[in-house]
C-alpha positions in Angstrom: 101.3 170.3 174.7 104.4 168.3 175.7 107.6 169.4 174.1 109.5 166.7 172.1 112.9 165.7 173.3 116.1 165.7 171.2 115.6 163.7 168.1 117.7 160.8 166.9 119.7 161.5 163.6 119.0 158.7 161.1 121.5 157.5 158.5 124.2 159.3 156.8 122.5 162.1 154.9 122.3 164.4 157.9 118.8 165.4 156.8 116.5 162.9 158.7 115.7 163.0 162.4 113.4 160.7 164.3 111.4 161.9 167.3 109.7 159.8 170.0 106.0 160.2 170.8 104.8 162.6 173.4 101.8 162.7 175.7 100.0 165.0 173.3 101.2 163.3 170.1 101.4 159.5 170.6 103.1 158.9 167.2 106.7 159.0 166.1 107.6 162.0 164.0 110.2 162.3 161.3 111.6 165.6 160.1 113.3 165.8 156.6 115.3 168.8 155.3 115.1 168.9 151.5 117.6 170.2 149.0 116.3 173.7 149.4 116.7 173.6 153.2 113.0 173.4 153.9 112.1 171.3 156.9 109.1 169.0 156.5 107.4 166.7 159.1 106.4 163.2 158.4 104.4 160.7 160.5 106.3 157.6 161.6 103.3 155.8 163.0 102.9 154.3 166.4 105.3 151.3 166.0 108.9 152.0 166.7 110.0 149.5 164.1 107.8 151.0 161.4 109.0 154.5 162.3 112.7 153.4 162.1 112.2 151.7 158.7 110.4 154.7 157.4 113.1 157.0 158.5 115.8 154.9 156.9 113.9 154.9 153.6 113.7 158.7 153.7 117.4 158.9 154.5 118.2 156.7 151.5 116.2 159.0 149.2 118.0 162.1 150.5 121.4 160.4 150.1 120.7 159.0 146.6 120.9 155.4 147.8 117.4 154.4 146.5 117.4 151.1 144.7 117.1 152.1 141.0 115.0 149.1 140.2 112.3 150.4 142.6 111.8 153.6 140.6 108.8 153.9 138.4 108.8 154.0 134.6 107.2 157.4 134.8 110.1 158.8 136.9 112.7 157.2 134.6 111.2 158.6 131.4 111.0 162.0 133.0 114.7 161.9 133.8 115.6 160.5 130.4 113.9 163.3 128.5 114.9 166.1 131.0 117.9 167.0 128.9 119.2 166.3 125.4 122.8 166.5 126.5 124.8 163.4 125.8 121.8 161.4 124.8 122.6 160.6 121.2 123.5 156.9 120.6 124.4 154.8 117.5 122.1 152.2 116.0 123.4 149.6 118.5 122.5 151.8 121.5 126.1 152.8 122.3 126.4 156.5 123.5 128.2 158.7 121.1 128.9 161.5 123.6 126.9 164.0 121.6 123.5 165.6 122.1 120.1 165.4 120.5 119.0 168.2 118.4 116.2 170.4 119.7 113.7 168.9 117.2 114.7 165.3 118.0 114.5 166.1 121.8 110.9 167.4 121.3 109.9 164.3 119.3 111.3 161.8 121.8 109.7 163.7 124.7 106.3 163.6 123.1 106.5 159.9 122.0 107.8 158.6 125.4 105.3 160.7 127.3 102.6 159.0 125.3 104.2 155.6 125.6 104.5 155.6 129.4 101.1 157.2 130.1 99.3 154.0 131.0 102.2 152.4 132.9 103.8 155.4 134.6 103.4 154.1 138.1 104.8 150.6 137.3 108.2 149.8 139.1 111.1 149.3 136.7 111.7 145.8 138.1 108.2 144.8 136.8 108.9 145.7 133.2 108.3 142.7 130.8 107.7 142.1 127.2 104.0 142.8 127.5 104.6 146.3 129.0 107.2 147.1 126.3 104.8 146.2 123.6 102.1 148.3 125.2 104.4 151.3 125.3 105.5 151.1 121.7 102.0 150.6 120.3 100.5 153.6 122.0 99.9 155.4 118.7 97.7 155.4 115.7 99.7 154.3 112.6 102.1 151.5 111.7 104.7 154.1 110.8 104.4 155.6 114.3 104.8 152.1 115.8 108.2 151.9 114.1 109.2 155.3 115.4 107.9 154.6 119.0 109.8 151.3 118.9 113.1 153.1 118.2 112.5 155.6 121.0 111.4 153.0 123.5 114.5 151.0 122.7 116.7 154.0 123.3 115.1 154.5 126.7 115.5 150.9 127.7 119.2 151.0 126.9 119.7 154.2 128.9 117.8 152.8 131.9 119.9 149.7 131.8 123.1 151.8 131.9 121.6 153.6 135.0 121.1 150.2 136.7 117.3 150.6 136.7 116.8 147.7 134.3 118.6 144.4 133.8 120.4 143.4 130.6 117.6 140.9 130.0 115.0 143.7 130.2 117.0 146.0 127.9 117.1 143.2 125.4 113.4 142.9 125.2 113.5 145.1 122.0 116.3 143.8 119.8 118.2 146.3 117.7 117.1 144.4 114.5 113.9 142.7 113.4 111.7 143.6 116.4 108.3 141.9 116.0 105.9 144.0 114.0 102.8 145.1 115.9 99.6 147.0 115.1 98.9 150.4 116.7 96.5 150.2 119.6 94.8 153.5 118.6 94.4 153.1 114.8 93.2 156.0 112.7 89.6 155.8 111.5 90.8 156.1 107.9 94.1 155.0 106.4 96.2 157.5 104.6 96.5 156.9 100.8 99.5 154.8 100.0 102.1 156.0 97.5 101.1 155.2 93.9 103.7 153.0 92.3 103.9 151.0 89.1 105.7 147.6 89.2 109.4 148.4 89.7 112.0 147.6 87.1 114.6 144.9 87.7 117.3 146.4 90.1 115.1 149.2 91.5 114.9 149.5 95.2 111.6 149.7 97.0 112.2 153.4 97.7 113.4 154.3 94.2 112.1 157.7 93.2 110.9 157.8 89.6 109.1 160.4 87.5 105.8 159.6 89.1 107.1 160.8 92.4 108.1 164.2 91.1 105.9 167.1 90.0 106.2 167.9 86.3 107.9 171.2 85.4 104.5 172.7 84.3 103.1 171.9 87.7 106.1 173.5 89.4 105.6 176.7 87.4 101.8 176.8 88.2 102.6 176.3 91.9 105.2 179.2 91.8 102.6 181.5 90.2 100.0 180.8 92.8 102.4 181.2 95.7 103.6 184.5 94.3 100.0 185.8 94.6 100.1 185.1 98.3 103.7 186.0 99.3 106.2 188.5 97.7 108.8 185.8 97.5 106.5 182.9 96.5 107.7 182.2 93.0 111.4 182.3 94.1 110.7 179.9 96.9 109.3 177.2 94.6 111.9 177.6 91.8 114.7 177.8 94.4 113.6 174.5 96.1 113.4 172.7 92.7 116.8 173.9 91.6 118.8 173.4 94.9 117.0 170.5 96.6 117.0 172.2 100.1 114.7 170.6 102.6 111.9 172.8 103.9 113.5 173.4 107.3 116.8 174.3 105.6 115.3 176.7 103.1 112.9 178.7 105.3 115.5 179.7 107.8 117.9 181.1 105.2 119.2 184.7 105.7 120.6 187.1 103.2 124.1 186.4 104.5 123.8 182.7 103.6 124.0 183.6 99.9 127.6 184.1 98.9 129.5 184.6 95.6 132.1 182.1 94.4 133.9 182.5 91.1 131.2 184.8 89.7 128.2 182.6 90.7 126.0 182.3 93.7 126.3 179.6 96.3 124.0 178.8 99.3 125.5 178.0 102.6 123.4 175.4 104.4 124.6 175.5 108.0 121.3 175.2 109.8 117.7 174.0 109.7 114.8 175.4 111.6 113.9 174.0 115.0 111.3 174.2 117.7 113.9 175.0 120.3 114.7 178.3 122.0 117.1 179.4 119.3 114.8 178.2 116.4 117.9 176.7 114.7 119.7 173.3 114.8 122.2 171.5 112.6 121.0 170.1 109.3 119.4 166.7 109.2 122.6 164.7 108.7 124.6 167.0 111.1 126.8 168.1 108.2 127.0 171.5 106.5 127.1 171.9 102.8 127.4 174.4 100.0 124.9 174.3 97.1 125.5 176.1 93.8 122.6 178.1 92.3 122.0 177.6 88.6 122.0 181.0 86.7 119.0 179.7 84.7 116.8 176.8 85.8 115.4 174.1 83.6 112.3 176.1 82.9 114.4 179.0 81.5 113.9 181.3 84.5 116.8 183.5 85.6 117.0 182.1 89.1 120.3 183.8 90.0 118.9 187.3 89.3 115.7 186.5 91.2 117.7 185.5 94.2 120.0 188.5 94.1 116.9 190.8 94.0 115.5 189.0 97.0 118.7 189.3 98.9 118.7 193.1 98.4 115.1 193.3 99.4 115.7 191.3 102.6 118.5 193.6 103.7 116.3 196.6 103.0 113.5 195.0 105.1 116.1 194.4 107.9 117.1 198.1 107.8 113.5 199.1 108.0 112.9 196.8 111.0 110.3 194.6 109.4 112.6 191.6 108.9 115.2 191.6 111.8 117.1 188.6 110.5 117.0 189.5 106.8 115.2 186.2 106.2 114.8 185.3 102.5 111.4 183.7 103.1 110.0 185.3 106.2 106.5 184.9 107.8 104.1 187.9 107.5 105.2 189.3 110.8 108.9 189.2 109.7 110.1 186.2 111.7 110.7 182.5 111.0 107.7 180.4 110.0 106.2 177.7 112.2 105.7 174.5 110.2 102.0 174.2 110.7 101.3 177.8 109.5 103.6 177.4 106.5 102.0 174.0 105.5 98.6 175.7 105.4 99.9 178.4 103.1 101.7 175.9 100.8 98.8 173.5 100.5 96.4 176.3 99.6 98.7 177.4 96.8 99.2 173.8 95.6 95.4 173.2 95.5 94.9 176.4 93.5 97.6 175.3 91.1 95.7 172.1 90.4 98.0 169.7 92.3 96.2 166.4 93.1 95.2 165.7 96.7 92.9 163.6 98.8 91.0 164.4 102.1 91.3 161.9 104.9 89.9 161.7 108.5 92.5 161.8 111.2 91.8 161.3 115.0 93.8 163.6 117.2 94.2 163.9 120.9 93.6 167.3 122.4 95.4 168.9 125.3 92.5 168.3 127.6 92.7 164.6 126.9 89.7 164.4 124.6 89.9 163.0 121.0 88.5 164.6 117.9 88.2 163.5 114.3 89.2 166.2 111.8 89.6 166.3 108.0 93.2 166.8 106.7 94.6 167.2 103.2 97.0 164.5 101.8 98.9 166.0 98.8 100.0 163.5 96.2 103.2 165.6 95.8 104.0 167.5 99.0 106.6 170.2 99.2 109.3 167.6 99.7 108.7 166.3 96.2 110.5 169.4 94.9 113.6 167.8 96.3 112.9 164.7 94.3 112.4 167.0 91.2 115.9 168.5 91.9 117.5 165.1 92.1 115.9 163.8 88.9 116.9 167.0 87.0 120.5 166.7 88.3 120.7 163.1 87.1 118.6 163.1 83.9 119.5 166.6 82.7 123.0 167.4 84.0 124.2 163.8 84.3 125.7 164.2 87.8 127.4 161.2 89.4 126.2 159.9 92.8 129.3 161.5 94.5 128.7 164.8 92.8 125.0 164.8 93.7 125.7 163.8 97.3 128.1 166.7 97.7 125.4 169.3 97.0 122.3 167.4 98.1 123.2 166.4 101.7 121.9 162.8 101.7 123.1 160.5 104.5 125.2 158.2 102.4 126.0 157.2 98.9 124.1 153.9 99.5 120.9 155.8 100.3 121.3 158.1 97.3 122.1 155.3 94.8 119.2 153.2 96.1 116.8 156.0 95.9 117.7 157.7 92.6 120.2 155.8 90.6 119.6 152.1 90.4 117.9 151.1 87.2 116.9 154.6 86.4 116.4 156.0 82.9 120.1 156.9 82.7 121.1 153.3 83.2 118.4 151.8 80.9 119.4 154.2 78.1 123.1 153.5 78.4 122.4 149.7 78.4 120.1 150.0 75.4 122.6 152.1 73.4 125.3 149.5 74.1 123.1 146.6 73.0 121.8 148.3 69.8 125.3 149.5 68.9 127.0 146.2 69.2 129.2 144.9 66.3 128.6 141.6 64.5 130.3 138.3 65.4 133.3 138.8 63.1 134.1 142.2 64.4 133.6 141.3 68.1 135.6 138.1 67.9 134.5 136.5 71.2 136.8 134.1 72.9 134.6 131.1 72.4 134.6 131.6 68.6 138.3 132.1 68.4 138.9 128.9 70.5 136.8 126.8 68.2 138.8 128.1 65.2 142.0 126.7 66.7 141.4 123.4 65.1 141.9 124.9 61.7 144.7 127.3 62.4 146.6 125.5 65.1 147.1 128.9 66.9 145.6 129.7 70.2 145.3 133.3 71.2 145.7 134.7 74.6 142.4 135.7 76.1 143.6 139.3 76.7 146.0 139.6 73.7 145.2 142.3 71.2 142.0 143.3 73.0 141.2 146.9 74.1 139.2 147.7 77.2 136.2 148.0 74.9 136.4 144.4 74.0 137.4 144.9 70.3 140.5 143.3 68.8 143.4 145.5 67.7 145.3 142.9 65.8 145.2 139.2 64.9 145.5 136.3 67.3 148.9 136.1 68.9 150.9 132.8 69.0 151.7 131.7 72.6 155.3 130.8 73.5 154.2 127.5 75.0 151.8 124.7 74.2 148.1 125.1 75.2 145.5 122.5 75.8 142.3 123.2 73.8 139.3 120.9 73.5 141.2 118.1 75.2 144.3 118.2 72.9 147.6 119.9 73.4 148.8 122.1 70.6 152.5 123.1 70.1 153.3 126.7 69.3 154.3 127.6 65.6 157.9 128.5 65.0 
């Protein structure tokens, strides 16, 4: 075997060397030293021009000078979801400098992995509207198309900032009013839609009325059934209906999250559960809150005492080593619940309590790539409906204002809260009805139009606001103006 001569360094990376052919090996050889210092040999072919071009391409890869637009969509998605750090953007796609939560990172990773599956080897420069639409419809329901659209749009904006896509390509999915498309893998059976009566005037489409909340008798039945299965079952149901905590916020609570303030109990909501390494992330809106616990709930149950008893029990379990975090609502093994296992427990108790449900067929993709149709339960009132029960009780029973309810409920904005729970609710209808039924007669109300017509007889013209309280009732007779006033086309002089 003939030994190769000294190689020719290629490019600026210092990692690529080109060797000429030898008698025993009539092809050019290229050696590349990777980031770990491992030397690898590549064939350069028999043509010197081909070998030189190949060596330059390898040098560009090692020095990071590869044209971003030549990268594949699969590579770009893999880099995009490789870290949650600094990935959060506003609704216009502008980076906020903050990170995704663990839960959101997991969701984006799953959705984009599914979206790019069929086009992973496509170069970024070949991305067009047809490819974008194919990515965002790689799901089974119209709701998922909307979610996938948001995640694909975020990826396109990021890739554009990296120079891998042009501004024109990034704009293929506008931030508003993206064309509606059907999913490419529709479910074999549609989920039951939310049962709604015709909305009242002024009600938003997402208004939460009485039909969206479980009745108090149903809440008590659910609590009794869950108590038969878990030692904290009744408390969990009554606590959710009285405080409005989301499921992820409630089922990560520890004994130390219950504090006393001015003689009453308050819940510190600083976290929600997560699928990440720490199992906790910031609450849904990213903001902490403090929620007061009513001493007695609307059903007459002493909720405060129940909660105090559970706090003491959790600390005793912690001392015994069966509940290391002193969780208020732990899983049987003493740790935090996983959502799938908890849902099975809750649905069994809801069914036993007589809550209405339907069974639907859902097609799921298994880890081996195969698909399978399974039967799943669709509850008419899921666990989250207890949060709706809380909101309606705070409004209809305790008469909380939107600002007061938002302070303890943790909604994203007053606009969302008002649209969902307040606009044209029973509290507004009742107030309007009382005002109309309690109105005084024409003489007592003295509307402006009637007073103006009477000017012809009296010659006096009252000021529109004179002698009128904020309620609209007159406090004294019409006052005489200090200057002439034109009424019904005639000018009347003031009386002396």
